[in-house]
N, C-alpha and C positions, 0 to 999 in steps of 0.2 A: 504494500500500500504506500502510495506517495503522500508525503506531507510537505506542505509549503508554509514557510514561516517568513513573514514580512517584517521589515524594520525600516526606520528612517523617517517616519512621519513626524509631524510637529506643527508648530504655529509660526508663520512668517508674515511679514508685511508685503503689500503689493510691490512687485518687482524683485522680490527675493528669490532664493533658490533652495531646493531640497533635493536630496538623492535618496530614493527608495531602493531597498535591497530585498531580494527574495532568494531564500535558500531551499532547495528541494532535497528531501531525504527519502529513504525507503527504496522501492523498486523503481529506480530512475533510468534504467537502461534504455527504455523505449519511450521517448518523448519526442513528438514531432515539433512542438513549439511551446513557447512560454510567453506570457504577456501580462498586461495590466488592464483591469477594469476599474471603474469608479462608480459610486452611487451616493446620491444625496437622499435624505428622507423624503418619501412621497414620490420618488421617481424611479424609473427602471435603471438597470445597470448599463453603463456606457463603456464600450471598448475604447481604450486609450491608446495602447500601443502593443505590438506583437513582434517577436523575433522568432524565426525558424531555427531549430537546433542546428548549430553549425554557423549561425549568423548569416546565412545566405540572403535572407530577405527580411526587411523591416516594414511594418505598416503602422500608420498613425491616423488618429482621428483628425479631421480638418481643424478642429478647435485647438489642437496642441502642436500642429506642424510648425517647425521653426523654433519652438520653445522647449520641447521635450525630446530626449534622446534615449532610446532603449538599447541596451547592450548586454552581452553575455560575459560572464566571468571566464577565466581561463579553465576552470574545472567544468564548465558547461552545465553544472547543476545550480548555477546562480544566475540571476538576471537583475539588472539595475535599470532604474528609470531616473535619469537626470532631468530635473525640472527647473527651468530658468524662466525669468520674467513672469513669475506667478501672478495670477489675477484672482480676485475674490470668487469668480465663477469656477475656479479650480478647486474650491473647497468641497471636500467629499471624503468618504471612506474609500481607500484604494485597496484593491484586492489583486493578489498574484494568481494567475491561472496557468494551467498546463494541459496540453492535449496529448494523449497517448498515441502510439502508433508511429509509422514511418513517414507519414505525409500529413501536412497541414494545409487545408484548402483555403486559399486566400479569400474566396467568396463568402466564407462563413466566419471570418475572424471576428466580426463584431457581434456575433450571436452568442449570448451568454450560455445557452444550453449546449453549445458545441464542445465545451471544455469538460474534461473529466475530473479535474482537481482544482480546488479553490483554497486559498489561505484564509486566515481569520480576519484579515484586513488591518490597515493602519490608517489613522486619521490624519488628513492634511487640512489645515485651516489657514486661509489667507485673509488677512484683515486689510481694510482700505485706509 
């Protein structure tokens, strides 16, 4: 069983930066991709960024392009989300996600139900 543990959330002012980390443990040999979703109370989960295992492809929500960068660690069981120029609308609970298997379909990356594993979440709060 795969476990995902996030860290790095916190409170910053508008324009600030944070880096989220996610470490995967357990049966991690077969993972097609890892990424980040976020959710605010009363709204659905939003795909933020995704990286395919091996780092071949990255995908970003339009709202974060140019500000957020997703990357994998050297061990490839970790994924990072560098968030720059943060805005109040980035305030949310951020979740690490992982998809099992050998292939990650780009057309489904924003669908929350597509992922097999979720972390517990880390809160990001951006004040104006």
